[in-house]
C-alpha positions as CSV (number, residue, x, y, z in Angstrom):
1,M,42.0,31.8,-42.3
2,S,44.8,29.6,-40.8
3,T,42.4,26.7,-40.4
4,V,41.4,27.0,-44.1
5,L,45.1,27.1,-45.2
6,S,45.9,24.1,-43.0
7,I,43.1,22.1,-44.6
8,L,44.1,23.2,-48.1
9,G,47.7,22.2,-47.2
10,A,46.5,18.8,-46.0
11,L,44.5,18.2,-49.2
12,I,47.5,19.1,-51.4
13,L,49.8,16.8,-49.4
14,L,47.4,13.9,-49.6
15,S,47.0,14.6,-53.3
16,V,50.7,14.5,-53.8
17,L,51.1,11.2,-52.0
18,V,48.3,9.6,-54.1
19,T,49.8,11.1,-57.3
20,V,53.1,9.5,-56.4
21,H,51.3,6.2,-56.2
22,E,49.9,6.7,-59.7
23,L,53.3,7.9,-60.9
24,G,54.6,4.4,-60.0
25,H,52.1,2.8,-62.3
26,Y,52.9,5.4,-65.0
27,L,56.7,5.1,-64.9
28,M,56.6,1.3,-64.9
29,G,54.0,1.3,-67.7
30,R,56.2,3.6,-69.8
31,K,59.2,1.4,-69.1
32,L,57.4,-1.8,-70.2
33,G,55.8,-0.3,-73.3
34,F,52.2,0.0,-72.1
35,T,49.9,2.5,-73.9
36,I,48.9,5.3,-71.5
37,V,45.9,7.4,-72.3
38,E,46.1,10.0,-69.5
39,F,48.1,10.9,-66.4
40,A,46.3,13.4,-64.2
41,V,47.0,15.2,-60.9
42,G,43.8,15.8,-58.9
43,M,40.2,14.7,-59.7
44,G,37.2,16.3,-61.2
45,P,37.0,18.6,-64.2
46,A,40.4,19.5,-65.9
47,I,41.6,23.0,-65.5
48,W,44.7,22.4,-67.7
49,K,45.6,19.8,-70.3
50,K,48.5,19.0,-72.6
51,E,49.0,16.2,-75.0
52,K,52.5,14.8,-75.7
53,N,53.4,11.5,-77.4
54,G,49.8,10.4,-77.4
55,I,49.4,10.9,-73.6
56,T,47.2,13.5,-72.1
57,Y,48.6,15.2,-69.1
58,A,46.0,17.0,-67.0
59,L,45.7,19.1,-63.8
60,R,42.2,18.7,-62.4
61,A,40.2,21.0,-60.1
62,L,39.9,18.9,-56.9
63,P,43.3,18.3,-55.1
64,I,42.2,14.9,-53.8
65,G,44.3,12.3,-55.7
66,G,45.5,11.5,-59.2
67,M,45.0,9.0,-62.0
68,C,47.0,7.0,-64.5
69,R,44.7,5.5,-67.2
70,F,45.9,2.8,-69.5
71,Y,44.5,2.0,-72.9
72,G,41.9,-0.9,-72.8
73,E,42.6,-1.4,-69.0
74,D,39.1,-2.5,-68.1
75,Q,38.0,-3.9,-71.4
76,E,38.1,-7.2,-73.2
77,V,41.3,-7.6,-75.3
78,V,40.7,-5.8,-78.6
79,D,44.2,-5.3,-79.9
80,G,47.8,-5.7,-78.9
81,R,48.0,-2.2,-77.4
82,C,45.4,-3.0,-74.7
83,F,46.5,-3.3,-71.1
84,N,45.0,-6.8,-70.8
85,A,46.8,-8.0,-73.9
86,K,50.2,-7.6,-72.2
87,P,52.0,-10.6,-70.5
88,A,51.0,-11.3,-66.9
89,W,54.4,-10.6,-65.5
90,K,54.4,-7.1,-67.0
91,K,51.0,-6.3,-65.7
92,I,52.1,-7.6,-62.2
93,L,55.0,-5.2,-62.3
94,V,52.9,-2.2,-63.4
95,V,50.2,-2.9,-60.7
96,A,52.7,-3.4,-57.9
97,A,54.7,-0.3,-58.9
98,G,52.1,2.0,-57.3
99,P,52.3,0.7,-53.7
100,V,56.1,0.1,-54.0
101,M,56.5,3.8,-55.1
102,N,54.7,4.8,-51.8
103,L,57.0,2.7,-49.7
104,L,60.1,4.0,-51.5
105,L,58.9,7.6,-51.0
106,A,58.4,6.7,-47.3
107,V,62.1,5.6,-47.1
108,L,63.2,8.8,-48.9
109,L,61.2,11.1,-46.7
110,S,62.4,9.3,-43.5
111,I,66.0,9.9,-44.7
112,V,65.2,13.6,-45.1
113,T,63.4,13.7,-41.7
114,L,66.2,12.0,-39.8
115,A,69.0,13.9,-41.5
116,A,67.3,17.3,-40.9
117,Y,65.7,16.8,-37.5
118,G,67.0,13.5,-36.0
119,N,64.8,11.1,-34.1
120,Y,63.3,10.9,-30.6
121,V,64.8,8.2,-28.4
122,P,63.5,7.1,-24.9
123,Q,65.5,8.7,-22.1
124,I,64.8,8.0,-18.4
125,Y,63.6,11.3,-16.9
126,E,63.3,10.2,-13.3
127,I,62.9,7.1,-11.1
128,P,60.5,8.3,-8.4
129,E,60.2,5.1,-6.3
130,T,63.3,3.8,-4.4
131,D,61.7,0.3,-4.1
132,S,60.9,0.0,-7.9
133,P,62.6,-2.7,-10.1
134,A,64.4,0.1,-12.1
135,Y,65.9,1.7,-8.9
136,R,67.0,-1.7,-7.6
137,A,68.6,-2.6,-10.9
138,G,70.7,0.6,-11.0
139,L,69.0,2.5,-13.8
140,Q,69.6,6.2,-13.6
141,P,68.0,9.4,-14.9
142,G,69.6,10.4,-18.2
143,D,70.0,6.8,-19.4
144,I,68.9,6.3,-23.0
145,I,67.2,2.9,-23.5
146,V,68.7,1.3,-26.6
147,K,67.4,-2.3,-26.4
148,V,65.0,-4.5,-24.5
149,D,66.2,-8.1,-24.2
150,G,68.4,-7.5,-27.3
151,D,65.5,-6.1,-29.3
152,R,66.5,-2.7,-30.7
153,I,64.5,0.4,-29.9
154,D,64.1,2.2,-33.2
155,Y,62.0,5.1,-32.0
156,Y,60.5,6.4,-28.8
157,N,56.9,5.2,-29.1
158,E,57.7,1.5,-29.2
159,T,59.6,1.4,-25.9
160,T,56.6,0.8,-23.6
161,A,55.2,-2.0,-25.8
162,K,58.6,-3.8,-25.7
163,I,58.9,-3.5,-21.9
164,L,55.4,-4.8,-21.5
165,A,56.2,-7.7,-23.8
166,A,59.4,-8.7,-22.0
167,S,59.7,-11.3,-19.3
168,G,58.4,-10.0,-16.0
169,E,60.9,-12.2,-14.1
170,R,64.0,-10.8,-15.7
171,M,64.6,-8.4,-18.6
172,V,67.8,-6.9,-19.8
173,L,67.7,-3.2,-20.8
174,T,70.7,-2.0,-22.8
175,V,71.2,1.7,-22.1
176,D,73.5,4.4,-23.4
177,R,75.0,6.2,-20.3
178,G,77.3,9.0,-21.4
179,G,78.3,7.2,-24.6
180,A,78.9,3.8,-22.9
181,L,76.5,0.9,-23.6
182,L,75.5,-1.0,-20.4
183,D,73.4,-4.1,-20.1
184,I,71.3,-3.8,-16.9
185,A,69.1,-6.7,-15.7
186,V,65.8,-5.6,-14.3
187,E,64.1,-8.3,-12.1
188,D,60.7,-8.9,-10.7
189,A,59.1,-6.3,-13.1
190,Y,55.7,-8.0,-13.2
191,N,53.2,-6.2,-11.0
192,A,50.3,-8.5,-10.1
193,E,48.1,-5.6,-8.9
194,L,48.4,-3.8,-12.3
195,G,48.4,-7.1,-14.3
196,R,51.4,-6.1,-16.4
197,N,55.1,-5.3,-16.2
198,Y,56.0,-2.1,-14.3
199,I,59.6,-1.1,-13.8
200,G,59.0,2.4,-12.2
201,I,60.5,4.9,-14.6
202,T,59.3,8.2,-16.2
203,M,60.5,8.6,-19.7
204,T,61.0,11.6,-21.9
205,A,61.7,11.9,-25.6
206,A,65.2,13.0,-26.2
207,R,66.2,14.2,-29.7
208,Q,69.1,12.3,-31.3
209,R,70.9,13.7,-34.3
210,Y,72.2,11.6,-37.2
211,G,74.6,12.2,-40.1
212,F,73.4,11.5,-43.6
213,F,74.7,8.0,-43.9
214,Q,73.4,7.1,-40.4
215,S,70.0,8.5,-41.6
216,V,70.0,6.2,-44.6
217,G,70.5,3.1,-42.3
218,Q,68.1,4.4,-39.7
219,S,65.4,5.1,-42.3
220,F,65.0,1.5,-43.2
221,R,64.6,0.5,-39.6
222,Y,62.2,3.4,-39.0
223,V,60.0,2.5,-42.0
224,G,60.2,-1.2,-41.0
225,S,59.0,-0.5,-37.5
226,I,56.0,1.4,-39.0
227,I,55.3,-1.5,-41.3
228,R,55.3,-3.9,-38.3
229,E,52.9,-1.6,-36.4
230,T,50.6,-1.4,-39.4
231,F,50.4,-5.1,-39.8
232,G,49.9,-5.4,-36.0
233,F,47.0,-2.9,-36.4
234,F,45.4,-5.0,-39.1
235,G,45.7,-8.0,-36.9
236,T,43.8,-6.3,-34.1
237,L,41.3,-5.0,-36.6
238,F,40.4,-8.5,-37.9
239,Q,40.2,-9.7,-34.2
240,G,37.6,-6.9,-33.5
241,R,39.7,-5.2,-30.9
242,V,39.8,-1.8,-32.5
243,Q,37.8,1.1,-31.1
244,S,36.2,3.8,-33.3
245,T,38.8,6.3,-32.3
246,D,41.6,4.0,-33.5
247,V,40.7,4.4,-37.2
248,A,40.4,7.4,-39.5
249,G,38.7,7.9,-42.9
250,P,39.2,10.7,-45.4
251,V,37.8,13.4,-43.1
252,G,39.9,12.2,-40.1
253,T,43.0,11.9,-42.2
254,I,42.7,15.4,-43.5
255,A,42.0,16.7,-40.0
256,Y,45.2,15.0,-38.7
257,I,47.3,16.3,-41.6
258,S,46.0,19.8,-41.2
259,E,46.9,19.7,-37.5
260,A,50.4,18.5,-38.5
261,V,50.6,21.4,-40.9
262,R,50.0,23.8,-38.0
263,Y,52.7,22.1,-35.9
264,G,55.4,22.6,-38.6
265,F,57.3,20.9,-41.4
266,E,58.9,18.2,-39.2
267,T,55.5,16.9,-38.2
268,V,54.3,17.1,-41.8
269,L,57.2,14.9,-42.9
270,Q,56.5,12.4,-40.2
271,F,52.9,12.2,-41.2
272,A,53.9,11.8,-44.8
273,V,56.1,8.8,-44.0
274,L,53.2,7.2,-42.0
275,I,50.6,7.8,-44.7
276,N,52.9,6.6,-47.5
277,V,53.5,3.3,-45.6
278,S,49.8,3.0,-44.9
279,L,48.9,3.6,-48.6
280,G,51.5,1.2,-49.8
281,I,50.5,-1.7,-47.5
282,F,46.7,-1.1,-47.8
283,N,46.9,-1.2,-51.6
284,L,48.9,-4.5,-51.5
285,L,46.2,-6.2,-49.4
286,P,44.3,-8.9,-51.4
287,I,41.1,-6.8,-51.5
288,P,39.1,-6.6,-54.7
289,A,39.2,-3.2,-56.5
290,L,42.6,-2.5,-54.9
291,D,46.0,-3.2,-56.4
292,G,46.4,-6.2,-54.1
293,G,43.1,-7.7,-55.4
294,R,44.2,-7.2,-59.0
295,L,47.6,-8.8,-58.2
296,V,45.8,-11.9,-57.0
297,F,44.1,-12.3,-60.4
298,L,47.3,-11.6,-62.2
299,V,49.2,-14.2,-60.2
300,I,46.5,-16.7,-61.0
301,E,46.7,-15.7,-64.7
302,A,50.5,-16.3,-64.6
303,I,50.1,-19.7,-63.1
304,R,47.2,-20.8,-65.4
305,G,48.8,-19.3,-68.5
306,K,45.6,-17.5,-69.4
307,P,43.5,-14.8,-67.8
308,I,40.3,-15.3,-65.8
309,D,37.2,-14.3,-67.6
310,A,37.1,-10.5,-67.6
311,R,33.4,-10.3,-66.7
312,K,33.9,-12.5,-63.7
313,E,36.9,-10.5,-62.5
314,G,35.1,-7.3,-63.2
315,M,32.2,-8.4,-61.1
316,V,34.5,-9.3,-58.2
317,H,36.2,-5.9,-58.4
318,F,32.8,-4.2,-58.6
319,V,31.6,-5.8,-55.4
320,G,34.9,-4.9,-53.8
321,L,34.5,-1.3,-55.0
322,I,31.0,-1.1,-53.5
323,A,32.3,-2.5,-50.2
324,L,35.2,0.0,-50.3
325,F,32.7,2.9,-50.8
326,A,30.6,1.6,-47.9
327,L,33.7,1.5,-45.7
328,I,34.7,5.0,-46.7
329,I,31.1,6.3,-45.9
330,F,31.2,4.5,-42.6
331,L,34.7,5.9,-41.7
332,T,33.6,9.4,-42.8
333,Y,30.6,9.2,-40.5
334,N,32.9,7.9,-37.8
335,D,35.3,10.8,-38.4
336,I,32.6,13.4,-38.1
337,I,31.3,11.9,-34.8
338,N,34.8,11.8,-33.4
339,L,35.4,15.4,-34.4
340,I,32.1,16.5,-32.8
341,R,33.0,14.7,-29.6
342,G,36.4,16.3,-29.7
């Protein structure tokens, strides 16, 4: 029963995040005078409907997303109320509002997370070897690593990557030792046998608390670090250096969220921030059938002063949609194989 409830909770959370995306389109559309036909939470058959001011609001049976449907959105221009009849700059704002809404929600949720639970920072747990670069430099157990060569550590998981990317000859670690910030030079960190930097410390994740205003400032850095990691992942993806276990489709995403639900609300909030950032960035990529692909055509329309032929644009988006469905099927298969393998 707990597994079923966890999966249901994951579906509801994912549906809420997608609905927030559609809410961005809806709010901007209403603000700029677009005619909206329907705003729905969920997919599939409607289990509840209400019409107000010419807009149908619906709750649908399957908790796997949402929808904001504009009048004449995928049709040739028929009258001035159609989506395609509106100025290009207005359409750009409406289309971009969905991904931007996800990114804004990510910032808001990160503020809540940091204010309620704080963040995990890298603290040196022990220095087991007396001949290690860390020991020779004077690092001590209990030191909290704040910066690597002046590059700020925003959260625990990025510490190792920054140490590996630093100069092996000499790197400067800024540490918090009992409230005092110290710059400690670590020399000869490159280990030829390992083929990478090795300073010889064992780290632990120490929880650091923040006040509300500190949480606001930290949230932008926190979300910014996730955005950098996301773009870094896309870079490795295009270079073909991603393994099957590094990506997740719908099944894998639900499995991860349901696992987070079992761990507690803090983990759910952290996953919600990560998924919101991923949704926002992925939808802004210039891929046909996604918001980013539509934005490309709208920018071209704004430059040319007239739209591209609707049939040609529709064909491009159709091909993109087929490719997207193929990717989803592949990722779903990959998720199932990974779950079977454990």
